[in-house]
C-alpha positions in Angstrom: 43.3 29.9 25.1 41.6 30.0 21.8 41.0 33.4 20.3 37.5 32.4 19.2 34.6 34.1 20.9 30.8 33.9 20.5 27.9 31.8 21.9 28.3 29.0 19.5 30.6 27.6 16.8 30.0 26.4 13.3 29.8 22.6 13.2 30.3 20.9 9.9 29.5 17.2 9.7 32.1 15.1 8.0 30.7 11.7 8.8 27.2 10.5 9.8 25.3 7.2 9.5 23.8 6.4 6.1 20.7 8.4 5.4 21.7 11.4 7.5 23.1 14.1 5.2 24.3 16.0 8.2 24.2 15.4 11.9 21.3 17.2 13.6 23.5 19.0 16.1 23.4 22.3 17.9 26.1 23.7 20.2 27.0 26.3 22.8 30.5 27.7 23.2 32.2 29.1 26.3 35.6 30.7 25.2 36.8 31.4 28.7 36.6 27.7 29.8 37.2 26.3 26.3 33.9 24.2 26.6 31.9 23.1 23.6 28.5 21.7 24.5 26.8 19.7 21.6 23.2 18.7 21.6 21.6 16.1 19.3 18.4 17.8 18.1 16.8 14.8 16.2 17.3 11.1 16.0 20.4 9.6 14.5 20.1 5.9 13.9 22.6 3.6 12.4 21.6 1.9 9.2 22.9 -1.3 10.6 21.2 -1.5 13.9 21.9 -4.2 16.4 25.5 -3.4 17.4 24.4 -0.3 19.4 27.1 2.0 17.9 26.3 5.2 16.2 29.3 7.1 14.7 29.4 10.8 13.9 32.3 13.1 13.0 32.1 16.9 12.8 34.6 19.8 12.6 34.6 23.1 14.3 37.0 26.0 13.5 38.7 28.0 16.2 41.4 30.6 16.1 44.6 29.5 17.8 46.1 31.8 20.5 48.9 34.2 19.5 51.3 32.4 21.7 52.6 28.8 22.0 51.3 26.1 24.1 51.4 22.3 24.6 48.4 20.2 23.6 45.9 20.3 26.5 44.2 17.1 27.6 40.7 17.1 26.3 37.8 15.9 28.4 34.6 14.6 26.8 31.4 14.1 28.8 28.0 12.8 27.8 24.4 12.9 29.0 21.4 10.7 28.2 18.5 12.0 30.1 19.6 12.1 33.6 22.5 9.7 33.0 25.9 11.4 33.0 29.0 9.7 31.9 32.5 11.2 31.4 35.0 10.2 28.7 38.6 11.2 29.0 40.4 11.4 25.7 43.5 9.4 26.7 45.8 6.7 25.3 43.0 4.1 25.4 41.3 6.2 22.8 44.4 6.7 20.6 45.5 10.0 22.0 48.4 10.8 24.3 49.5 14.4 25.2 52.9 13.1 26.1 55.6 14.8 28.2 55.0 18.2 26.6 51.3 18.4 27.1 51.6 21.2 29.6 54.6 22.9 28.1 56.0 24.3 24.9 56.8 22.2 21.8 60.0 20.3 21.8 61.9 22.6 19.4 65.4 23.2 20.5 67.6 26.2 19.6 69.9 24.4 17.3 70.7 23.9 13.7 68.7 26.1 11.4 66.7 27.3 14.4 69.5 29.0 16.3 70.0 32.7 16.2 73.0 32.4 13.8 71.0 30.8 11.0 70.6 34.0 9.1 74.1 35.1 9.9 75.4 31.9 8.3 73.7 33.0 5.1 76.2 35.9 4.9 79.0 33.5 4.4 77.5 31.0 2.0 74.9 31.1 -0.7 74.4 27.4 -0.5 72.3 27.3 2.6 69.0 25.4 2.2 66.2 27.7 3.2 63.8 26.6 5.9 60.4 25.3 4.7 57.3 26.3 6.7 55.1 25.2 8.2 57.7 23.0 10.0 56.6 19.6 11.3 57.8 20.2 14.8 56.9 16.9 16.3 54.1 14.3 16.4 52.3 16.6 18.9 51.6 19.1 16.2 48.5 17.1 15.2 47.0 17.3 18.7 44.2 19.8 19.3 45.4 23.2 20.3 49.1 22.3 20.2 50.4 25.8 19.2 54.0 26.4 18.1 55.7 29.2 20.0 56.5 32.3 18.0 60.2 32.6 17.6 62.3 35.1 15.7 65.6 34.6 14.0 67.1 37.9 13.1 70.0 39.6 11.4 70.9 43.3 11.3 73.5 44.7 8.9 74.8 48.1 7.9 76.5 49.6 4.8 78.9 52.0 6.5 80.5 52.6 9.9 81.4 56.2 9.4 79.9 59.0 11.5 77.3 61.2 9.8 77.3 58.9 6.8 74.2 58.0 5.0 73.8 54.4 6.2 71.6 51.7 4.8 70.5 49.3 7.5 69.3 45.9 6.4 67.1 43.8 8.6 66.3 40.1 8.0 63.6 38.6 10.2 62.6 34.9 10.0 59.6 33.8 12.0 59.2 30.2 13.2 55.5 30.6 12.6 53.7 32.1 9.6 52.7 35.7 10.1 48.9 35.9 9.7 47.0 39.1 9.4 44.5 37.9 12.0 47.3 38.2 14.6 47.8 41.9 13.7 51.6 41.4 13.6 53.5 44.4 14.8 57.3 44.4 14.3 59.5 46.8 16.2 63.2 47.3 15.7 64.7 49.1 18.7 68.1 50.2 20.0 68.9 52.4 17.0 69.5 55.5 19.1 71.6 58.6 18.3 71.1 58.7 14.6 70.8 62.1 12.9 67.6 61.0 11.1 64.5 63.0 12.4 61.3 61.2 13.4 59.0 60.5 10.5 56.9 57.9 8.6 59.2 55.9 6.4 58.0 54.0 3.3 59.5 50.5 3.5 60.0 48.5 0.3 60.6 44.8 0.9 63.5 43.4 -1.0 63.3 40.4 -3.3 64.9 37.0 -2.6 63.7 35.2 -5.6 66.1 32.2 -5.7 65.3 30.9 -2.3 69.0 30.4 -1.8 69.1 33.3 0.7 66.3 31.9 2.8 63.8 34.4 1.7 60.7 33.9 -0.4 59.5 36.4 -3.0 55.9 36.8 -2.1 56.6 40.2 -0.5 58.9 41.4 -3.2 58.6 45.1 -3.9 55.6 45.5 -1.7 55.6 48.6 0.5 54.2 49.8 3.8 54.6 52.8 6.0 56.5 52.4 9.2 56.9 54.8 12.1 60.5 56.0 12.8 61.2 57.6 16.2 64.6 59.3 16.4 65.0 59.7 20.1 64.5 56.1 21.2 65.8 54.9 17.8 62.9 52.6 17.0 61.2 51.5 13.9 57.6 50.1 14.2 55.7 48.5 11.3 52.1 47.1 11.4 52.1 44.2 9.0 48.3 43.6 9.1 47.2 45.4 6.0 50.2 44.1 4.0 49.5 40.5 5.0 45.8 40.9 4.3 46.6 41.4 0.6 49.4 38.9 0.3 49.0 35.6 -1.3 50.4 32.7 0.6 51.9 32.7 4.1 54.7 35.0 5.1 57.3 34.1 7.6 60.3 36.0 6.3 61.0 39.8 6.0 63.9 41.4 4.3 63.9 45.2 4.2 66.0 48.3 4.6 65.9 51.8 6.0 68.3 54.7 5.4 69.5 56.7 8.3 72.3 59.2 9.0 74.8 57.6 11.3 75.4 58.9 14.8 78.2 61.4 15.4 79.8 59.4 18.3 81.4 56.1 18.6 79.6 52.9 19.5 81.0 52.8 23.0 79.1 56.0 23.9 75.8 54.4 23.0 76.5 51.1 24.8 76.1 49.0 21.6 78.0 45.7 21.3 81.4 46.4 19.9 83.2 44.7 17.0 84.1 41.7 19.1 80.5 41.1 20.2 81.4 42.0 23.8 79.3 44.1 26.0 76.3 44.1 28.4 73.9 41.5 27.0 76.1 40.9 24.0 77.1 37.4 23.1 77.3 35.0 20.2 77.2 37.9 17.7 74.1 39.4 19.2 73.9 43.2 19.1 72.1 45.7 21.4 69.5 46.2 18.6 66.3 44.2 19.3 63.5 42.9 17.1 60.1 42.5 18.8 57.2 40.7 17.2 53.9 41.5 18.9 50.8 39.4 18.1 47.3 40.0 19.3 43.8 38.5 18.7 41.1 40.1 20.7 42.4 40.3 24.3 45.0 37.7 23.8 48.6 38.7 23.1 51.8 37.0 22.3 55.0 37.3 20.3 58.8 37.2 20.7 61.7 39.6 21.3 65.3 39.0 20.4 68.6 40.7 20.3 69.4 40.9 16.6 72.4 39.0 15.4 75.2 41.1 13.8 78.1 40.4 11.5 81.5 40.8 13.2 83.6 39.8 10.2 85.4 42.3 7.9 82.7 43.6 5.6 79.7 45.9 5.2 76.4 45.3 3.4 75.3 47.9 0.8 72.5 45.5 -0.3 70.3 46.3 -3.2 67.1 44.9 -4.6 69.2 43.1 -7.3 71.5 41.6 -4.8 69.9 40.2 -1.7 72.1 37.3 -0.9 73.5 39.0 2.2 77.1 38.7 1.1 79.6 41.1 2.7 81.4 43.7 0.7 85.0 44.0 1.9 86.2 47.0 0.0 84.7 50.5 0.5 83.1 52.5 -2.3 85.2 55.1 -4.1 82.6 57.6 -2.8 84.4 57.3 0.6 87.9 56.4 -0.3 90.2 57.0 -3.3 91.9 53.7 -3.0 90.9 50.1 -2.2 90.3 50.7 1.5 89.3 47.4 3.2 86.5 47.1 5.7 87.6 46.1 9.2 86.1 43.5 11.6 82.8 44.7 13.0 82.2 47.4 10.4 78.9 45.7 9.4 77.4 45.8 12.9 74.3 48.1 13.1 75.3 51.6 14.0 78.9 50.6 14.8 80.6 54.0 14.2 84.3 54.9 14.1 85.9 57.3 16.5 87.0 60.0 14.0 90.5 61.4 14.2 92.2 64.0 12.0 95.9 64.0 11.2 97.1 67.5 10.4 100.4 69.0 9.2 101.3 72.7 9.5 104.3 74.4 7.9 104.8 78.2 7.8 106.8 80.3 5.3 108.1 83.0 7.7 109.1 83.2 11.3 109.9 86.9 11.0 107.9 89.4 13.2 105.3 91.4 11.3 105.9 89.5 8.1 103.3 88.0 5.7 103.2 84.3 6.6 101.8 81.6 4.4 100.6 78.6 6.6 100.5 75.4 4.6 98.0 73.0 6.1 97.3 69.4 5.2 94.3 67.5 6.7 93.7 63.7 6.6 90.9 61.9 8.3 90.3 58.3 9.1 86.6 58.7 8.2 84.9 60.6 5.4 83.8 64.1 6.3 80.4 64.9 4.8 78.9 68.3 3.9 76.0 67.7 6.4 75.3 65.5 9.3 71.5 65.2 9.0 68.9 67.7 7.7 69.8 71.4 8.2 73.1 70.4 9.9 76.0 71.7 7.8 79.4 70.4 8.7 82.3 72.8 9.2 86.0 72.1 9.9 87.4 74.5 12.5 91.1 75.0 13.1 91.6 76.8 16.4 94.7 77.9 18.4 96.2 79.9 15.5 97.4 82.6 17.9 100.2 85.0 17.1 98.8 86.9 14.2 97.4 90.4 13.6 95.2 89.4 10.7 91.8 91.2 11.1 88.6 89.2 11.3 87.5 88.6 7.8 86.7 86.0 5.1 90.1 84.9 3.9 90.9 83.5 0.5 92.5 80.1 0.6 95.3 79.5 -1.8 95.6 76.2 -3.7 92.8 74.4 -1.9 92.4 70.8 -2.7 88.9 70.0 -4.1 86.3 69.9 -2.7 87.5 72.4 -0.1 85.8 75.8 -0.5 88.1 78.6 -1.7 87.5 80.8 1.3 87.3 80.5 5.1 86.1 82.6 8.0 88.9 84.0 10.2 88.5 85.1 13.8 91.7 86.6 15.2 90.5 86.7 18.9 89.9 82.9 18.9 92.7 82.2 16.5 90.2 80.2 14.4 89.8 79.4 10.8 86.4 77.8 9.8 86.5 75.8 6.6 83.7 74.3 4.5 83.5 71.9 1.6 81.4 71.5 -1.5 81.6 67.7 -1.3 82.7 64.8 0.8 86.3 64.7 2.0 87.3 61.1 1.5 89.0 59.0 4.2 92.8 58.6 4.2 93.1 61.4 1.7 95.3 64.4 2.1 93.6 67.8 1.6 95.9 70.8 1.4 95.5 74.5 1.4 97.5 77.7 2.1 96.3 80.6 4.2 98.0 84.0 4.4 98.3 85.5 7.8 100.3 88.5 9.2 102.7 87.6 12.0 102.5 89.7 15.2 105.5 91.7 16.3 106.4 90.1 19.7 108.2 86.8 19.6 106.3 83.7 20.6 106.5 79.9 20.6 104.7 77.9 18.0 100.9 77.6 17.9 99.4 74.3 18.8 96.4 73.8 16.5 93.3 71.8 17.2 91.1 70.5 14.5 87.4 70.2 15.2 84.6 69.0 12.9 81.0 70.1 13.6 78.9 67.3 15.3 81.9 65.0 15.7 84.2 64.3 18.6 87.5 64.4 16.8 90.8 63.1 18.1 93.8 65.1 16.9 97.1 63.9 15.6 99.2 67.0 14.7 102.6 67.0 12.9 105.0 69.9 13.0 108.4 70.3 11.4 110.0 70.8 14.7 111.9 74.0 13.7 111.3 77.6 12.7 108.7 76.3 10.2 106.3 75.4 13.0 103.1 77.4 12.6 103.2 81.0 14.0 106.6 80.5 15.7 107.9 84.1 15.7 111.6 84.7 16.3 113.2 87.1 18.7 115.3 89.9 17.4 119.0 89.6 17.7 121.8 91.5 15.9 124.4 90.0 13.6 126.1 93.4 13.6 125.6 95.9 16.4 128.5 98.4 16.7 128.8 102.0 17.9 132.2 103.5 17.2 133.7 107.0 17.2 136.0 109.1 15.1 138.0 110.8 17.9 138.7 110.5 21.6 139.7 114.1 22.1 138.1 116.2 24.7 135.8 118.9 23.4 136.2 117.6 19.8 133.4 117.1 17.4 133.0 113.3 17.4 131.3 111.4 14.6 129.5 108.4 16.2 129.0 105.6 13.6 126.3 103.0 14.4 126.2 99.9 12.2 123.3 97.4 12.5 122.4 94.1 10.9 119.3 92.3 12.4 118.7 88.6 12.5 115.1 89.3 11.5 113.9 92.0 9.1 112.4 95.1 10.6 109.1 95.4 8.8 106.1 97.7 9.2 104.2 96.4 12.2 100.6 96.4 13.5 100.2 96.4 17.2 97.0 94.3 17.0 94.4 93.1 14.5 92.5 96.3 15.0 95.5 98.6 14.7 94.9 101.2 12.0 98.2 103.0 12.5 101.0 100.6 11.8 104.6 101.7 12.2 108.2 100.5 11.9 110.1 99.5 15.0 111.8 102.4 16.8 115.5 102.2 17.7 116.7 103.7 20.9 120.4 104.0 21.8 121.0 104.6 25.5 123.9 105.7 27.7 125.7 107.8 25.1 126.9 109.9 28.0 129.9 112.2 28.0 128.8 114.7 25.4 128.1 118.4 25.7 125.7 118.4 22.7 122.5 119.9 23.9 119.2 117.9 23.8 117.3 118.2 20.6 114.1 116.9 19.1 115.8 116.7 15.7 119.4 115.8 16.0 120.7 115.3 12.4 121.3 111.7 11.3 123.3 110.9 8.2 122.7 107.7 6.3 122.8 106.6 2.7 120.7 103.4 3.2 117.3 105.0 3.0 116.3 103.0 6.1 116.8 105.6 8.8 115.0 108.9 9.5 117.1 112.0 8.8 116.9 113.1 12.5 116.3 111.7 15.9 115.4 112.8 19.3 118.5 113.4 21.5 118.5 113.7 25.2 121.9 114.6 26.6 121.4 113.9 30.3 120.7 110.2 29.7 122.6 110.0 26.4 119.6 108.6 24.5 118.9 108.8 20.8 115.5 107.7 19.5 115.5 107.0 15.8 112.6 106.0 13.5 112.9 103.8 10.5 111.5 105.0 7.2 111.7 101.6 5.3 112.1 97.9 6.2 115.5 96.8 7.3 116.4 93.5 5.7 118.8 90.9 7.1 121.0 90.8 4.1 123.7 93.4 5.0 124.7 95.9 7.7 123.0 99.3 7.7 124.8 102.4 9.2 124.1 105.9 10.2 126.2 108.7 11.9 125.5 111.4 14.4 127.8 114.2 15.5 128.4 114.9 19.2 130.8 117.1 21.0 133.0 115.3 23.5 133.0 116.6 27.1 136.2 118.1 28.5 136.5 115.4 31.2 138.2 112.1 30.3 136.2 108.9 30.7 136.2 105.3 29.8 133.8 104.3 27.1 130.2 104.0 28.5 128.3 100.8 27.8 125.9 101.9 25.1 122.8 99.7 24.6 120.2 99.3 21.9 116.5 98.8 22.5 113.9 98.1 19.8 110.2 98.9 20.1 107.3 96.5 19.0 109.6 93.5 18.6 110.9 91.1 21.2 114.7 91.6 21.4 116.9 88.9 22.6 117.5 91.2 25.6 115.7 94.4 26.5 118.9 96.3 26.0 121.6 94.8 23.8 125.1 96.2 24.5 126.7 97.9 21.4 130.2 96.7 20.4 133.1 98.6 19.0 134.4 98.1 15.5 137.5 96.0 15.0 141.0 97.5 15.1 140.7 98.1 11.3 138.5 101.0 12.2 141.6 102.9 13.4 143.1 103.0 9.9 140.3 105.4 8.7 140.2 107.3 12.0 143.8 108.3 12.8 142.8 110.2 15.9 142.3 106.8 17.6 145.5 105.7 19.2 144.3 102.3 20.6 141.5 99.8 20.2 140.0 101.0 23.5 139.4 104.4 21.9 137.2 102.9 19.1 134.3 102.6 21.5 131.9 105.5 21.4 132.6 108.4 23.8 135.8 107.0 25.1 137.5 110.4 26.0 141.3 110.5 26.3 142.9 111.8 29.5 144.8 115.1 28.4 148.5 114.8 29.2 152.0 116.1 28.2 154.0 113.9 26.0 157.3 113.5 27.7 159.1 111.5 25.2 158.6 108.9 22.5 160.9 106.3 21.0 162.7 108.9 19.0 163.2 112.0 21.2 162.4 113.9 24.2 159.1 115.7 23.6 159.5 118.6 26.1 162.2 121.0 27.2 162.9 124.3 29.1 166.0 126.3 28.2 167.5 129.8 28.6 169.6 132.2 26.5 171.8 133.8 29.2 173.3 132.8 32.5 174.7 136.3 33.3 173.4 138.3 36.2 171.1 141.1 35.2 171.1 140.0 31.6 168.0 139.6 29.5 167.3 135.9 29.5 165.0 134.2 26.9 163.3 131.2 28.4 162.3 128.7 25.7 159.6 126.2 26.7 158.8 123.3 24.3 155.7 121.3 25.2 153.8 118.5 23.4 150.2 117.6 24.3 148.5 114.3 23.5 145.3 115.9 22.4 144.4 119.0 20.4 143.8 122.1 22.5 140.2 123.2 22.0 139.4 126.6 23.5 136.0 125.3 24.6 137.9 123.1 27.0 139.6 126.2 28.4 143.1 124.5 28.3 145.8 126.0 30.7 149.3 125.0 31.7 151.6 126.5 34.3 155.4 126.8 34.6 156.3 127.4 38.2 159.4 128.1 40.2 160.9 130.6 37.8 162.1 132.4 41.0 164.3 135.4 41.6 163.8 137.0 38.3 163.9 140.8 38.1 161.0 140.9 35.8 157.8 142.4 37.1 154.4 143.0 35.6 151.2 141.2 35.2 152.1 139.3 32.1 155.1 138.4 30.0 155.6 138.7 26.3 155.2 135.2 24.7 156.7 134.7 21.3 155.7 131.5 19.4 158.6 129.7 17.8 156.7 126.6 16.8 153.1 125.8 16.4 151.2 123.1 14.4 150.9 123.8 10.7 148.4 126.5 9.9 148.9 128.4 13.1 151.3 131.4 12.6 151.5 131.9 16.3 150.1 130.1 19.2 146.8 131.7 20.4 148.1 132.0 24.0 147.6 134.5 26.8 149.4 134.5 30.2 149.6 135.9 33.7 152.9 136.4 35.6 153.6 136.3 39.3 157.1 137.5 39.9 157.1 136.7 43.6 156.4 133.0 43.1 158.0 132.7 39.7 154.8 131.3 38.2 153.8 131.7 34.6 150.2 130.6 33.8 149.4 130.2 30.1 145.9 129.9 28.6 145.0 128.7 25.1 142.6 131.3 23.7 141.5 129.5 20.5 141.7 126.0 19.1 145.1 124.5 18.3 144.7 121.3 16.3 147.5 119.4 14.8 147.3 118.8 11.0 148.5 115.3 11.6 146.3 114.1 14.4 
């Protein structure tokens, strides 16, 4: 198993009989069988002949194999002429291969040799470094006893945060010196999912210097190029050239590489977790492996080990000036504004946190169509960096902000916490706001900003907002106030005051309808959508104002002093609807009123149920019933005799007033009871409503039988009419045969004291 080839070896005499400067020897060498054949080419005679013994000693140099083996049993055979005689190198000749002659050396994985040796250095600076070469056993002197290559390893990281620049520190201790002849190739594997592209990395070996950390200084500050492959996550370094120029033996390597951490948590990559539990993970071993490959000629050897990690609370931002592998338990202010402690397992290689973002949302207005300032606070359990690897900018996207008519644009953020950028990209269709930053957002730090949006008109429940960070799988923890301050909660429209009252219940009278409104939400100018270029105020529609003879009109006059209502509305008599535009916002602070004039129909009716509808907004009901004013309304409208008559278009049933509490209100009397005498019949009547000619009012006195008065009509003389009427505007027709007098009011008769 030697790595020495060739037809012969170089023999150097170290002892010959006196008079022989060197032994006259030649040799032939067979590498495959490990056979050295030596021939004496000239006489060698002892200077003290007689005892028959001639002693010679020579050395040959061979190259040990790149793998371990027990000392083989050597066989020596001799030939004098045709006489053959074997010699076995055995205990009789002072050599015994012992119990390990056909196995590996008796080194056990214990003490300084176990895999935790380097890990123990992270907890104490008083460890005595191992000295090499190690005297492994008495067998180490036996020919071709070769110590097995064995690695002791440690892998550490400086930060567990996703997308963070991470310094990975690797310590490798070899049980055998690393010789250039063996062309040592060291591969660190299992570093998958980083954001660092494949490239050649320049490795600078760190200095130990004191020896207290178990590392010598003969490689201090020396560099070599290593091959980094992103996809498998492997680092390969050929140590041959470096070792060829290094003085002294090398058995310890301490070096670093810088990578951009993966975006996902450790579990998704199958690495050992912070408790050292997982497939193939035990005794602090990680899923990162170190493989030493040795080769001489066609012979190969080496060792491969799961690298040991640190599961305590600490990380390792090791520098060239501090290589004692001591954990740092407090995070740098670059990541956290306060003394944030490291947690158990944070120092494991490529152990990465699951990121979550805690968010708070509070709005300024729940009014439809109003300008709404959304105050947003974001806090993350990990730093959020500007990039996640080369050409991979990081953005924070808030989505689910539905319920606004804000057009797509770049919005200005108000009062943004540094380093948030002062603007963000808004997309109304997706309800998304995309933020960026000019620096790192530190962990456990609140970052606040305000964004101005315009609420939509229809009512809606609150928006539930999701926070996403480019490249990261973010868990969300949202906080909402739980009331009307929840983001993009938009209230329904209701009415604090919604009355429709009238001035008179009289048939055929001109009736002033007074509408009084006070909304629970302001009525603002509204956009139908984010692309609407023709906004408008909500439109009010009163329905079921039936019982009027006022003809339909596209511009029924509307009277109001508020400046809120248009001066006319669209009136449709058949359905009793009035469509009225607003000309200004209607606040919630007070009632606003307007009046219209309608002519009551002749027929009596109970008050219709008048309803109010509002366009654009979501009303508490599609049609809200209008209510009458309180009974105080009657004081300013004396025509109203009861609270029932306050409701719009309640029309009183016309009737004679027979009596009241003070007197009889009707009578019929005569002037003479003598036969054939002129007889003046006096009729006194009181009506409960004014007599409007448009109602064609008539009354009949019948059974005036057996008079001797003929003719088509009688002479009527008014003896009493309401003030302002010199005589009653009456006409009549007379039927002598039936004694029936039919009286018709020919023009309006309206009491001055209604």
